[in-house]
Structure formats: structure tokens, C-alpha cells
VEXPA-412725 format. One record per atom (N, C-alpha, C): x, y, z. Coordinates in pm, whole numbers, plus 32768, in hexadecimal, padded with zeros to 4 digits. Example, Ala and Ser with C-alpha at 12.3 -4.5 7.8 and 13.67 -1.06 7.14 Angstrom:
2
@east=8527&north=7DC7&up=830C
@east=84CE&north=7E3E&up=830C
@east=8528&north=7EB6&up=830C
@east=8505&north=7F1F&up=82C4
@east=8557&north=7F96&up=82CA
@east=850A&north=8003&up=8313
END
This chain:
237
@east=6727&north=D038&up=4DEA
@east=6717&north=CFFF&up=4E68
@east=671F&north=D035&up=4EEF
@east=66DB&north=D012&up=4F30
@east=66E9&north=D034&up=4FD4
@east=676F&north=D002&up=5021
@east=67A9&north=D04D&up=5069
@east=681A&north=D022&up=5097
@east=67FF&north=CFB7&up=5108
@east=686C&north=CF50&up=512A
@east=6863&north=CEE2&up=5164
@east=688B&north=CEE9&up=51DA
@east=6811&north=CEC5&up=5241
@east=6831&north=CEC8&up=52E7
@east=682C&north=CE33&up=532A
@east=6898&north=CE00&up=5358
@east=6898&north=CDA2&up=538D
@east=68BC&north=CD84&up=5446
@east=6848&north=CD49&up=5476
@east=6825&north=CD51&up=54D1
@east=684B&north=CCD0&up=5532
@east=68C9&north=CCBD&up=5592
@east=6906&north=CC78&up=55DD
@east=68E8&north=CC81&up=564E
@east=686F&north=CC23&up=565D
@east=6822&north=CC39&up=56EA
@east=67EB&north=CB88&up=5724
@east=6836&north=CB65&up=5794
@east=67F5&north=CAD8&up=57D5
@east=6757&north=CAD2&up=57EA
@east=6755&north=CB21&up=582F
@east=66A1&north=CB27&up=585D
@east=6666&north=CB0F&up=57DD
@east=6624&north=CAC5&up=579C
@east=65CB&north=CAC3&up=573B
@east=6547&north=CB0F&up=574B
@east=6501&north=CB19&up=578D
@east=6493&north=CB81&up=57A3
@east=64D5&north=CC17&up=5791
@east=651E&north=CC39&up=57CD
@east=6565&north=CCC8&up=57AF
@east=658D&north=CCC4&up=574A
@east=65CD&north=CC8D&up=56F8
@east=661B&north=CC6B&up=5672
@east=658A&north=CC88&up=5606
@east=6543&north=CC23&up=55F6
@east=64B1&north=CC39&up=55B6
@east=6470&north=CCBD&up=55B4
@east=646A&north=CCF6&up=562A
@east=6413&north=CD5C&up=5647
@east=6467&north=CDDF&up=560E
@east=64CE&north=CDC9&up=5637
@east=6534&north=CE46&up=55EB
@east=653E&north=CE79&up=5558
@east=6546&north=CDD1&up=552B
@east=6582&north=CDA4&up=5473
@east=64DF&north=CDEF&up=5444
@east=6456&north=CDDB&up=5494
@east=63F2&north=CE01&up=5439
@east=63E2&north=CE80&up=544B
@east=63E7&north=CED2&up=54B8
@east=63E3&north=CF33&up=54B5
@east=642C&north=CF98&up=5453
@east=64BE&north=CF44&up=545C
@east=6524&north=CFA7&up=53E6
@east=6517&north=CF8A&up=535E
@east=64C5&north=CF28&up=533A
@east=6486&north=CEE2&up=52D1
@east=641C&north=CF74&up=52A6
@east=63BC&north=CF98&up=5324
@east=631C&north=CFDB&up=5308
@east=637F&north=D063&up=52BB
@east=63E0&north=D09F&up=530C
@east=642E&north=D0FB&up=52D7
@east=6489&north=D117&up=524B
@east=6468&north=D09E&up=5202
@east=6496&north=D08A&up=518C
@east=6521&north=D058&up=515F
@east=6574&north=CFF3&up=51F6
@east=65CD&north=CFF1&up=51CB
@east=65F1&north=CF43&up=519C
@east=6663&north=CF49&up=517D
@east=667C&north=CEA1&up=5153
@east=66B1&north=CE6C&up=51B3
@east=6671&north=CDE2&up=51FE
@east=669C&north=CDCB&up=5276
@east=66C7&north=CD2A&up=5273
@east=675F&north=CD0F&up=52AC
@east=6758&north=CC72&up=52F7
@east=677B&north=CC45&up=5365
@east=6760&north=CBEB&up=5398
@east=6762&north=CBC3&up=5427
@east=67B4&north=CB54&up=5442
@east=6803&north=CB4B&up=5490
@east=6876&north=CB02&up=54D0
@east=685A&north=CAE4&up=5563
@east=687C&north=CA58&up=5587
@east=685D&north=CA67&up=5632
@east=68F9&north=CA67&up=564A
@east=6950&north=CA47&up=5618
@east=69CF&north=CA59&up=5658
@east=6A60&north=CA69&up=55EA
@east=6AAA&north=CA81&up=5624
@east=6B2C&north=CA9F&up=55B9
@east=6B50&north=CA53&up=5538
@east=6B27&north=C9C3&up=5540
@east=6B4F&north=C95F&up=54CA
@east=6AEB&north=C97F&up=5478
@east=6A5D&north=C989&up=549C
@east=69EE&north=C9C5&up=5424
@east=6A07&north=CA3B&up=53F5
@east=6A53&north=CAA4&up=5458
@east=6A62&north=CB26&up=5410
@east=6ABC&north=CB22&up=53A5
@east=6B17&north=CADF&up=53CE
@east=6B8F&north=CAC2&up=535A
@east=6B87&north=CA83&up=52B7
@east=6B2D&north=CA34&up=52F4
@east=6ACE&north=C9E6&up=526D
@east=6A9D&north=CA53&up=521E
@east=6A54&north=CA95&up=5227
@east=69E9&north=CAFD&up=5220
@east=6A5E&north=CB4C&up=51CC
@east=6ABA&north=CB94&up=5242
@east=6AFE&north=CBDF&up=51E3
@east=6B75&north=CBBE&up=516D
@east=6B8C&north=CB51&up=51A0
@east=6BD9&north=CB35&up=50FA
@east=6B74&north=CB29&up=5081
@east=6AD4&north=CAF7&up=508F
@east=6A84&north=CAF0&up=501D
@east=6A4B&north=CB6F&up=4FF6
@east=6A4B&north=CBE1&up=505F
@east=69F5&north=CC54&up=5067
@east=6A27&north=CCAE&up=50A5
@east=6A89&north=CCFC&up=5077
@east=6ABC&north=CD51&up=50E1
@east=6A67&north=CDAB&up=510C
@east=6A7E&north=CDF8&up=5178
@east=6A01&north=CE4F&up=5195
@east=6A41&north=CEE4&up=51DD
@east=69FD&north=CF4C&up=51C8
@east=6A34&north=CFCA&up=51B4
@east=6A3F&north=CFEC&up=527A
@east=69F8&north=CFA8&up=52BB
@east=69C2&north=CFB4&up=535C
@east=699C&north=CF38&up=53BC
@east=69FD&north=CF2E&up=540E
@east=69F5&north=CEBD&up=5452
@east=69CE&north=CEE5&up=5508
@east=6931&north=CEC8&up=550E
@east=6910&north=CED8&up=5592
@east=692F&north=CE6C&up=55EE
@east=6993&north=CE87&up=5661
@east=69D6&north=CDF0&up=569E
@east=69AD&north=CDE7&up=5720
@east=6964&north=CDA3&up=5751
@east=696C&north=CD7E&up=57F1
@east=69E8&north=CD71&up=5825
@east=69FD&north=CD9B&up=588D
@east=6A9C&north=CD9E&up=58DC
@east=6A9E&north=CCF5&up=5910
@east=6A36&north=CCED&up=5967
@east=6A2B&north=CC72&up=59D5
@east=6A10&north=CC0E&up=595C
@east=6A47&north=CBC8&up=58FE
@east=6A30&north=CB6F&up=58B9
@east=6A86&north=CB0C&up=5916
@east=6A3A&north=CAAC&up=5928
@east=6A90&north=CA1F&up=5912
@east=6AF6&north=C9F2&up=58AB
@east=6B57&north=C9B8&up=58FA
@east=6BE5&north=C995&up=5893
@east=6C02&north=CA03&up=584A
@east=6C21&north=CA44&up=57FC
@east=6C5F&north=CAC5&up=57BE
@east=6C05&north=CB3F&up=5801
@east=6C30&north=CB8A&up=5849
@east=6BEE&north=CBE2&up=5889
@east=6BEF&north=CC49&up=5828
@east=6B95&north=CCC8&up=5829
@east=6B9E&north=CD25&up=57D3
@east=6C01&north=CD9A&up=57BD
@east=6C51&north=CD88&up=5822
@east=6CB8&north=CDCB&up=582D
@east=6D38&north=CD98&up=57F5
@east=6D71&north=CD14&up=57CF
@east=6D8A&north=CCC4&up=57AE
@east=6D82&north=CCEE&up=570F
@east=6CF4&north=CD01&up=56ED
@east=6CC4&north=CCD7&up=5657
@east=6CF0&north=CD45&up=563B
@east=6CE0&north=CDD4&up=5679
@east=6CFE&north=CE60&up=5663
@east=6DA4&north=CE65&up=560F
@east=6DDA&north=CE35&up=5693
@east=6E7B&north=CE41&up=5684
@east=6EB7&north=CE05&up=55FE
@east=6E55&north=CD6F&up=55D5
@east=6E90&north=CD36&up=5584
@east=6E62&north=CD7D&up=54EC
@east=6DD7&north=CDA7&up=54ED
@east=6D9C&north=CDD1&up=5455
@east=6DF8&north=CE4F&up=5455
@east=6E0E&north=CEA0&up=54B0
@east=6E45&north=CF26&up=54A4
@east=6EE9&north=CF25&up=5486
@east=6F19&north=CE87&up=54A5
@east=6FB2&north=CE81&up=544E
@east=6FB4&north=CE88&up=53B7
@east=6F3B&north=CE7A&up=536C
@east=6F29&north=CE5D&up=52E1
@east=6EE5&north=CE77&up=5283
@east=6E79&north=CED2&up=52E1
@east=6DF4&north=CF0B&up=52A8
@east=6DF1&north=CF83&up=52D8
@east=6D8A&north=CFD5&up=526B
@east=6D4C&north=D03C&up=5290
@east=6CA8&north=D076&up=5291
@east=6CB3&north=CFF4&up=52D5
@east=6BF2&north=CFDA&up=52D2
@east=6BD9&north=D038&up=536C
@east=6B77&north=D07A&up=537B
@east=6B27&north=D0CC&up=53BD
@east=6B02&north=D02D&up=5410
@east=6B39&north=D07A&up=54B9
@east=6B0A&north=D029&up=5556
@east=6AA6&north=D05C&up=558E
@east=6A4B&north=D03C&up=55DB
@east=6A1B&north=D06A&up=562A
@east=6A03&north=CFF6&up=5695
@east=6A28&north=D018&up=5726
@east=6A13&north=CFA4&up=576F
@east=699D&north=CF9B&up=57B7
@east=6962&north=CF3C&up=57D8
@east=68E8&north=CF22&up=5855
@east=690F&north=CED0&up=58C6
@east=68F8&north=CF5F&up=5926
@east=693A&north=CEE5&up=59B1
@east=68B7&north=CF00&up=5A2C
@east=68C9&north=CE97&up=5A55
@east=6855&north=CE96&up=5ACC
@east=689F&north=CEC5&up=5B43
@east=6927&north=CEDA&up=5B29
@east=6983&north=CF28&up=5B9F
@east=698B&north=CFB7&up=5BDF
@east=6957&north=CFDC&up=5C10
@east=695C&north=D061&up=5C62
@east=69CC&north=D096&up=5C85
@east=6A28&north=D083&up=5C54
@east=6ABE&north=D077&up=5C74
@east=6B01&north=D0DF&up=5C12
@east=6B5A&north=D15D&up=5C20
@east=6B6B&north=D1BA&up=5BF5
@east=6C13&north=D173&up=5BBA
@east=6C5C&north=D10E&up=5BD7
@east=6CAC&north=D0C1&up=5BE4
@east=6CCB&north=D06D&up=5B5A
@east=6C4B&north=D020&up=5B5C
@east=6C29&north=CFCA&up=5AED
@east=6C0E&north=D030&up=5A6D
@east=6BD5&north=D0A9&up=5A77
@east=6BAE&north=D0D3&up=59E8
@east=6C30&north=D155&up=59B7
@east=6C82&north=D152&up=5A1B
@east=6D0D&north=D1BA&up=59FD
@east=6D62&north=D12F&up=59D0
@east=6D85&north=D0BD&up=5A06
@east=6DA4&north=D07D&up=59A6
@east=6D86&north=D04B&up=5922
@east=6CE8&north=D045&up=590A
@east=6CC8&north=CFFF&up=58A5
@east=6D0D&north=D082&up=582B
@east=6CD3&north=D127&up=5830
@east=6D17&north=D17B&up=57EB
@east=6D8B&north=D16A&up=57D9
@east=6DD6&north=D14D&up=583F
@east=6E85&north=D15B&up=5826
@east=6EAB&north=D0CF&up=57D0
@east=6E3D&north=D071&up=57BE
@east=6E78&north=CFFF&up=576E
@east=6E5B&north=D027&up=56DD
@east=6DE9&north=D0A1&up=56BC
@east=6DC9&north=D0D4&up=5646
@east=6D61&north=D0C7&up=561C
@east=6CD0&north=D0B8&up=566D
@east=6C4E&north=D0D5&up=5646
@east=6C2D&north=D141&up=563D
@east=6BD8&north=D16F&up=562B
@east=6BC2&north=D1CA&up=55DD
@east=6B4B&north=D22D&up=5646
@east=6B05&north=D1D4&up=568F
@east=6A85&north=D214&up=56F9
@east=6A7B&north=D17B&up=5745
@east=6A0A&north=D1BA&up=57B4
@east=69ED&north=D15F&up=57E5
@east=6960&north=D188&up=581A
@east=690C&north=D108&up=5869
@east=6892&north=D135&up=5886
@east=6873&north=D0A6&up=590E
@east=6846&north=D0C8&up=597F
@east=6831&north=D0C9&up=59D6
@east=67A7&north=D06D&up=59F2
@east=677B&north=CFD9&up=59EF
@east=6707&north=CF99&up=5A08
@east=66E1&north=CFE7&up=5A9E
@east=664B&north=CFC6&up=5A99
@east=65E5&north=CFBE&up=5A27
@east=6601&north=D05A&up=5A0C
@east=65FB&north=D05B&up=5968
@east=660A&north=D0DB&up=5926
@east=6567&north=D0C5&up=58D6
@east=656A&north=D146&up=58A6
@east=64F4&north=D190&up=586D
@east=652F&north=D167&up=57CC
@east=64A0&north=D118&up=5798
@east=64C4&north=D0FC&up=5707
@east=64E7&north=D189&up=56BA
@east=64B2&north=D1D9&up=56B9
@east=64BF&north=D248&up=5675
@east=6511&north=D2AC&up=5696
@east=654A&north=D2B3&up=56DB
@east=65E8&north=D2DD&up=570B
@east=6631&north=D27C&up=56DA
@east=6670&north=D209&up=56CA
@east=66A2&north=D1A1&up=5680
@east=66B6&north=D1BB&up=55D6
@east=6645&north=D1B6&up=55E8
@east=6619&north=D1E2&up=552C
@east=6662&north=D27A&up=54FA
@east=6641&north=D2C2&up=5542
@east=66A1&north=D32A&up=553B
@east=6719&north=D34F&up=553E
@east=6747&north=D2FA&up=5599
@east=67DE&north=D2F1&up=559B
@east=67E6&north=D27A&up=5510
@east=67CE&north=D22F&up=5527
@east=67E4&north=D1F2&up=5475
@east=67E3&north=D222&up=5404
@east=676A&north=D295&up=53EC
@east=6766&north=D2D7&up=5372
@east=67CE&north=D340&up=5370
@east=6802&north=D382&up=53D3
@east=6850&north=D3C6&up=53E5
@east=68D5&north=D382&up=53C0
@east=6915&north=D325&up=53F2
@east=6982&north=D2E9&up=53C2
@east=6981&north=D2A5&up=5349
@east=68FE&north=D29E&up=530D
@east=692D&north=D253&up=52B2
@east=691A&north=D2D1&up=522A
@east=6904&north=D32B&up=5271
@east=68FA&north=D3AE&up=51F1
@east=697C&north=D3DE&up=51FC
@east=69D5&north=D3D5&up=5275
@east=6A68&north=D3F0&up=526B
@east=6A9A&north=D385&up=5215
@east=6A92&north=D322&up=5215
@east=6AC7&north=D2C4&up=51C2
@east=6AD3&north=D2CF&up=5139
@east=6A34&north=D2EA&up=5121
@east=6A1C&north=D314&up=508B
@east=6A66&north=D393&up=5056
@east=6A61&north=D40E&up=50AA
@east=6AB1&north=D46D&up=5092
@east=6B1D&north=D477&up=5061
@east=6B5E&north=D402&up=509F
@east=6C19&north=D3EF&up=5099
@east=6C31&north=D39E&up=5020
@east=6BCB&north=D340&up=5008
@east=6BF8&north=D30B&up=4F9C
@east=6C04&north=D350&up=4F12
@east=6BC7&north=D3C8&up=4EEB
@east=6B7A&north=D423&up=4EBF
@east=6C03&north=D473&up=4E80
@east=6C74&north=D418&up=4E19
@east=6CDC&north=D49C&up=4DEE
@east=6CBA&north=D50C&up=4DA7
@east=6CD4&north=D54D&up=4DA3
@east=6CCC&north=D5F1&up=4D4C
@east=6CF9&north=D5E8&up=4CDB
@east=6D14&north=D63D&up=4C7C
@east=6D37&north=D637&up=4C04
@east=6DDE&north=D681&up=4C0D
@east=6E21&north=D666&up=4BE0
@east=6E9B&north=D69D&up=4BDB
@east=6F1B&north=D669&up=4C3E
@east=6F7E&north=D690&up=4C63
@east=6FDA&north=D644&up=4CB8
@east=6FA7&north=D622&up=4D2F
@east=6FE2&north=D5C5&up=4D6E
@east=6FA0&north=D59E&up=4DFA
@east=6FA4&north=D608&up=4E63
@east=6F7C&north=D646&up=4EB9
@east=6F6D&north=D6BB&up=4F36
@east=6FDA&north=D689&up=4F9A
@east=7065&north=D683&up=4F83
@east=70B5&north=D641&up=4FE2
@east=70EF&north=D6C0&up=501B
@east=70DD&north=D6A3&up=50AC
@east=7128&north=D70F&up=5114
@east=71B9&north=D6B6&up=512D
@east=722E&north=D72B&up=512C
@east=7288&north=D713&up=5169
@east=72E4&north=D74A&up=51E6
@east=72EC&north=D6FA&up=522F
@east=732B&north=D73D&up=52BB
@east=7393&north=D6DA&up=52E4
@east=7426&north=D71D&up=5322
@east=7478&north=D6AA&up=5343
@east=74A3&north=D64E&up=52EF
@east=74A7&north=D5DB&up=531E
@east=74C7&north=D56C&up=52DC
@east=7440&north=D53F&up=5271
@east=73D0&north=D576&up=5287
@east=7364&north=D549&up=526C
@east=733E&north=D556&up=51FF
@east=72EB&north=D503&up=51D7
@east=7290&north=D54D&up=5149
@east=7205&north=D51D&up=515D
@east=7186&north=D561&up=5186
@east=7119&north=D52F&up=51B0
@east=70AA&north=D54B&up=511E
@east=709A&north=D4B0&up=50F1
@east=7050&north=D499&up=50AB
@east=6FC1&north=D48F&up=50A7
@east=6F7B&north=D4E3&up=508E
@east=6ECC&north=D510&up=507D
@east=6E7C&north=D4AC&up=5033
@east=6EE2&north=D47E&up=4FFF
@east=6E90&north=D430&up=4F9A
@east=6E71&north=D39D&up=4FC5
@east=6F13&north=D377&up=4FD8
@east=6F04&north=D2D5&up=501B
@east=6F02&north=D2E4&up=50A4
@east=6EE4&north=D349&up=50DE
@east=6EBE&north=D360&up=516B
@east=6F51&north=D303&up=51CB
@east=6FBE&north=D32E&up=51A0
@east=7033&north=D2F3&up=51F1
@east=709E&north=D354&up=51EC
@east=7100&north=D33B&up=524A
@east=7162&north=D372&up=5252
@east=71F1&north=D362&up=5209
@east=7233&north=D398&up=51DE
@east=72B4&north=D373&up=51A7
@east=7367&north=D3C2&up=51A6
@east=738B&north=D359&up=51CC
@east=7424&north=D38B&up=51E8
@east=7494&north=D328&up=51B6
@east=74EA&north=D359&up=5185
@east=7556&north=D2E4&up=517E
@east=7555&north=D277&up=51AB
@east=7556&north=D26F&up=521E
@east=7558&north=D1E7&up=527F
@east=74D5&north=D197&up=5296
@east=7482&north=D1D5&up=5280
@east=7400&north=D165&up=5290
@east=737F&north=D1E1&up=5267
@east=7302&north=D16F&up=525A
@east=7286&north=D1AB&up=5235
@east=7247&north=D1A8&up=52A2
@east=71E1&north=D1FB&up=52D0
@east=716F&north=D1EE&up=533C
@east=710A&north=D215&up=52FA
@east=709A&north=D19B&up=5311
@east=701E&north=D18F&up=52E4
@east=6FE6&north=D1D1&up=536A
@east=6F5C&north=D23E&up=5302
@east=6F14&north=D276&up=536D
@east=6E9D&north=D24F&up=5399
@east=6E27&north=D23F&up=5412
@east=6DB0&north=D212&up=5418
@east=6D79&north=D285&up=53D4
@east=6CF4&north=D287&up=53D5
@east=6CC8&north=D2DF&up=53B4
@east=6CA8&north=D374&up=540B
@east=6CA4&north=D34C&up=5483
@east=6CB2&north=D3CB&up=54F1
@east=6D12&north=D404&up=550B
@east=6D83&north=D3B3&up=54FA
@east=6E14&north=D3DD&up=54FF
@east=6E3A&north=D42C&up=546F
@east=6DD6&north=D40F&up=53F1
@east=6E24&north=D450&up=5387
@east=6DB6&north=D4DB&up=5383
@east=6D3A&north=D4F4&up=53E9
@east=6CCB&north=D571&up=53ED
@east=6D3C&north=D5C4&up=5421
@east=6D85&north=D592&up=54A5
@east=6D94&north=D5E4&up=5509
@east=6E28&north=D631&up=54CB
@east=6E7B&north=D5C8&up=547B
@east=6EE4&north=D60F&up=545B
@east=6ED6&north=D65B&up=53E3
@east=6E57&north=D652&up=539B
@east=6E25&north=D687&up=531D
@east=6DF7&north=D731&up=536D
@east=6DC8&north=D728&up=53E8
@east=6D91&north=D78D&up=5410
@east=6E24&north=D7FE&up=545C
@east=6E86&north=D772&up=5484
@east=6ED8&north=D7E2&up=54BE
@east=6F37&north=D840&up=5459
@east=6F45&north=D7E5&up=53EC
@east=6FB8&north=D817&up=5381
@east=6F5F&north=D877&up=5302
@east=6EDE&north=D875&up=5304
@east=6E93&north=D8EC&up=52D5
@east=6EA4&north=D988&up=5306
@east=6EB4&north=D960&up=536E
@east=6EC0&north=D9ED&up=53CE
@east=6F32&north=D9E0&up=5435
@east=6F9E&north=D9DB&up=53DA
@east=7031&north=DA02&up=5411
@east=7056&north=DA62&up=5473
@east=70A5&north=DA58&up=54D7
@east=709D&north=DAD9&up=552F
@east=702B&north=DAEC&up=5590
@east=6F98&north=DAD0&up=5571
@east=6F3E&north=DB0D&up=559F
@east=6F22&north=DA97&up=562C
@east=6EE8&north=DAD8&up=568E
@east=6EB4&north=DA95&up=56DE
@east=6E22&north=DA4D&up=570E
@east=6E2D&north=D9E3&up=56DE
@east=6D84&north=D983&up=56C9
@east=6D40&north=D945&up=5753
@east=6CFA&north=D971&up=577F
@east=6CBB&north=D93C&up=57FF
@east=6C6A&north=D8AC&up=57E6
@east=6C59&north=D846&up=5829
@east=6C1B&north=D7D5&up=581E
@east=6BAF&north=D809&up=57D2
@east=6B71&north=D834&up=57FA
@east=6AE6&north=D87A&up=57A5
@east=6AFB&north=D870&up=5730
@east=6B51&north=D8BE&up=5706
@east=6B30&north=D8E7&up=5672
@east=6B61&north=D88C&up=5643
@east=6BEA&north=D839&up=5677
@east=6C0D&north=D7B8&up=5615
@east=6B9B&north=D750&up=55E1
@east=6B57&north=D749&up=5674
@east=6AC3&north=D6EA&up=5681
@east=6A80&north=D715&up=55E7
@east=6A45&north=D7C7&up=5609
@east=6A08&north=D7C3&up=5591
@east=6A43&north=D7E9&up=54FE
@east=6AB5&north=D7CC&up=54FC
@east=6B00&north=D79D&up=5476
@east=6B0A&north=D74E&up=543B
@east=6AF5&north=D6F9&up=54A0
@east=6B11&north=D651&up=5489
@east=6A62&north=D62E&up=5481
@east=6A06&north=D66F&up=5469
@east=6969&north=D663&up=547F
@east=692B&north=D626&up=54E2
@east=6979&north=D629&up=554A
@east=6938&north=D5E1&up=55CB
@east=691C&north=D65D&up=563B
@east=68C8&north=D6AE&up=5637
@east=68A4&north=D727&up=567B
@east=686F&north=D729&up=56D6
@east=67F7&north=D676&up=56CA
@east=67B2&north=D640&up=571F
@east=680B&north=D5F6&up=5787
@east=6872&north=D5F0&up=579D
@east=68CE&north=D5D0&up=57E9
@east=693C&north=D611&up=5822
@east=693C&north=D696&up=5810
@east=6963&north=D720&up=5853
@east=69B4&north=D6FB&up=58DB
@east=6959&north=D6A0&up=593C
@east=69A1&north=D67D&up=59B0
@east=69DD&north=D648&up=59F3
@east=6A00&north=D5A5&up=5960
@east=6A4F&north=D567&up=5981
@east=6AE0&north=D564&up=593B
@east=6B03&north=D5B7&up=599A
@east=6B8B&north=D5F2&up=597C
@east=6C1E&north=D581&up=599A
@east=6C0B&north=D518&up=59D3
@east=6C7C&north=D4B8&up=59FE
@east=6C83&north=D486&up=5959
@east=6C15&north=D45C&up=5926
@east=6C23&north=D426&up=5894
@east=6CA0&north=D46D&up=583B
@east=6C95&north=D4E2&up=584B
@east=6CEF&north=D547&up=57FD
@east=6D7A&north=D55E&up=584E
@east=6D81&north=D55A&up=58CE
@east=6DEF&north=D522&up=58E4
@east=6E5E&north=D4B9&up=5909
@east=6DFC&north=D44E&up=58E3
@east=6E1C&north=D3DA&up=58CA
@east=6E69&north=D3DD&up=5838
@east=6E16&north=D3EE&up=57F4
@east=6E37&north=D3F2&up=5770
@east=6EC6&north=D431&up=573D
@east=6ED7&north=D4CE&up=5770
@east=6F26&north=D50D&up=5755
@east=6FC5&north=D4B6&up=57A1
@east=6F7E&north=D46D&up=57FD
@east=7015&north=D43A&up=5849
@east=702A&north=D3BA&up=57DD
@east=6FF8&north=D36E&up=57B8
@east=7009&north=D328&up=574F
@east=7044&north=D363&up=56B0
@east=7024&north=D3CB&up=5687
@east=706A&north=D438&up=5629
@east=70FA&north=D43B&up=5659
@east=70FD&north=D46F&up=56C6
@east=717D&north=D4BB&up=56F1
@east=71FF&north=D434&up=5717
@east=71E2&north=D3B5&up=570D
@east=7214&north=D34D&up=5704
@east=721C&north=D315&up=56A9
@east=71F7&north=D32E&up=563E
@east=7219&north=D313&up=55A9
@east=7263&north=D375&up=5563
@east=725D&north=D3F9&up=55C2
@east=72C9&north=D471&up=5536
@east=7308&north=D492&up=559F
@east=7310&north=D4B6&up=561C
@east=7368&north=D4E2&up=5666
@east=73F0&north=D4A4&up=5694
@east=7460&north=D506&up=5693
@east=74D7&north=D494&up=56E5
@east=74A5&north=D477&up=5737
@east=748C&north=D4D3&up=57A7
@east=7474&north=D4BA&up=584C
@east=73E2&north=D4B5&up=585F
@east=7387&north=D46C&up=585D
@east=72F5&north=D4C4&up=587A
@east=72F0&north=D4F0&up=58E8
@east=7330&north=D4EC&up=5942
@east=7339&north=D524&up=59B3
@east=7356&north=D5D2&up=59C6
@east=73B2&north=D5D2&up=595A
@east=73CE&north=D66E&up=5946
@east=73C5&north=D66D&up=58A3
@east=7331&north=D69C&up=5890
@east=7326&north=D6B9&up=57EF
@east=7346&north=D727&up=57A5
@east=7377&north=D6F9&up=5738
@east=73C1&north=D773&up=56EA
@east=7356&north=D7B9&up=56BD
@east=72E9&north=D760&up=5657
@east=7279&north=D77D&up=55FC
@east=71FB&north=D796&up=5646
@east=71B7&north=D71E&up=5683
@east=7121&north=D74D&up=56BA
@east=713E&north=D7A0&up=573F
@east=712A&north=D7F7&up=5759
@east=715D&north=D833&up=57F3
@east=70B1&north=D878&up=5823
@east=70C0&north=D811&up=58B4
@east=703B&north=D852&up=590E
@east=7069&north=D8DD&up=593F
@east=6FFD&north=D921&up=58FB
@east=6FED&north=D9A4&up=5962
@east=6F70&north=D99A&up=59D9
@east=6FB2&north=D99E&up=5A49
@east=6F79&north=D970&up=5ADD
@east=6EEB&north=D9B9&up=5AD7
@east=6E8D&north=D9AA&up=5AD9
@east=6DF4&north=D9E4&up=5AE6
@east=6DE0&north=DA09&up=5A89
@east=6DF4&north=D9E9&up=59EC
@east=6DBE&north=DA19&up=59C7
@east=6DC9&north=D9A8&up=593E
@east=6E17&north=D951&up=591B
@east=6E3C&north=D8FA&up=58B0
@east=6E8D&north=D8D8&up=5878
@east=6EB9&north=D8B1&up=57F2
@east=6F1F&north=D880&up=57AE
@east=6F4E&north=D8D8&up=5732
@east=6FD0&north=D8CF&up=573E
@east=7004&north=D951&up=56AE
@east=7082&north=D8E3&up=5655
@east=7046&north=D8EF&up=55E9
@east=70B4&north=D898&up=55B1
@east=712E&north=D905&up=5556
@east=71A0&north=D905&up=5584
@east=720C&north=D94D&up=557C
@east=7227&north=D968&up=54E9
@east=722B&north=D9D1&up=54B4
@east=7245&north=D9F5&up=53FC
@east=72DB&north=D9CA&up=53FB
@east=72F3&north=D977&up=537F
@east=7352&north=D92D&up=538C
@east=73CC&north=D996&up=536F
@east=73C4&north=DA01&up=5338
@east=7441&north=DA5A&up=5323
@east=745B&north=DA87&up=53AD
@east=73E8&north=DAB5&up=5401
@east=7414&north=DAB5&up=54A8
@east=7479&north=DA39&up=550B
@east=742E&north=D9BC&up=54CE
@east=747A&north=D954&up=5533
@east=74E6&north=D933&up=5501
@east=7531&north=D948&up=545B
@east=7586&north=D91A&up=5419
@east=762B&north=D961&up=543E
@east=75CD&north=DA0B&up=5464
@east=763B&north=DA63&up=5470
@east=7681&north=DA87&up=5502
@east=75F5&north=DA4E&up=5561
@east=7619&north=DA33&up=55FB
@east=765C&north=DA1A&up=5632
END
């Protein structure tokens, strides 16, 4: 069965045209005009991906993102007519995986949808044998369940948070440029969008670091990128 996409958009013409295009691409698509209709559909048929207009009447797209991310790992792409970096950064900080500014090229949006669904699908495939879990400090990085676990709490990870943390922990002690991280995410066409990676690294630091402003694990190498400290080095320093 094809993966389920739910479009939450209050402009009927935009919503119908986008739904028709995505159906042509082979996706199973539902439509909602507001948060109430969205919640009803989610309860009946949970989607793998939400396409959410930021500027909805009533409960807006940023609020929807925050609420969904609090208890769900669903993929979220924000649609916004606002050419304002602050809105985009806030959306990413709340847990969105990506954003597209209106008016957008339908082919570009379809490519972003395809890439995010592929990452979600890959993450859901559990390999044979014991779960590949990495340990550092108080944390266990559960790559199957896409979460961080300590004795004190559990931190679920969004798709892009998981992808970036996986990339960094796959190469401990190695400085990865933002372009390299984008390649490892399968997002090579977005290499110029370094701000997205910076925002998500900031989100990860808030989850794993005692002091996000002075990190022990994810270090910034100025002018080059990011490096994940090898656990033995961090724990004995």
C-alpha cells in the first residue's frame, strides 16, 4: 500500500490542485481544511506525512507542528506564504522536517515529499539481529525506535533529527561539513540550505547536552562543520 499523505490547507483550490498532483505521482492523499478535520482523519487513518499550511485560520500550522511532534513521529513539511526566515526557523525548532515557501514548484515539493517518505520508510526497516544502539554519556541512541534513552527520560527524534545524529555518530571524531551531512541525509539538492542543519543541530543539543551553549558531544568546527566527540574522549576529558 502506498504511503498516506495528509494535506492541511484552508485554500480549497490550492489544496485540491496539490492533492491531484501528488495522486498523479502515485501517493495516497487525504485533504483537511483545518486542524479539526485533520485530527479526525489522523484518528481514522494515520498518515506518514503531513503537509501543513502555516497560516491556517484557528489553530495555525506552527501550533499543529508542536502538538503533533509532542506525541508523534509523523513527517511534517510546512507550507508558508511568508517570506520570513523567523517563521521557518521557528517551524524547524518546533519539529518540522522541512518547509516550502509559496508559490512553490510542484515538482520541487514532490521531490521533497519523496525524499522524506523514503527516509521515514528506511528508518522503519529493522535489520536482523540486535538493535544497533550507540551509547554515549548517559544516552543510548536507539536507531530502530528513533529515540534517545537515558535513566531519566526518553527523547523521541524527528526524521531529520535522527538523520543528522546518525550521520554524526556514524563518523565520531570526524568533522562533517554541512554539505556532507546533507548528502548523508539524501538531501544533496539542498546543500545551500545550511540554516536548516544548524537549527536541527541546535535542537539535538537541547536534548542531549547538559549545557547546549557549551556542548560536550556535538562540537562546532568553525568554518568547517560539526564533529561528534568520541565517547571515550569526552568521558575521560
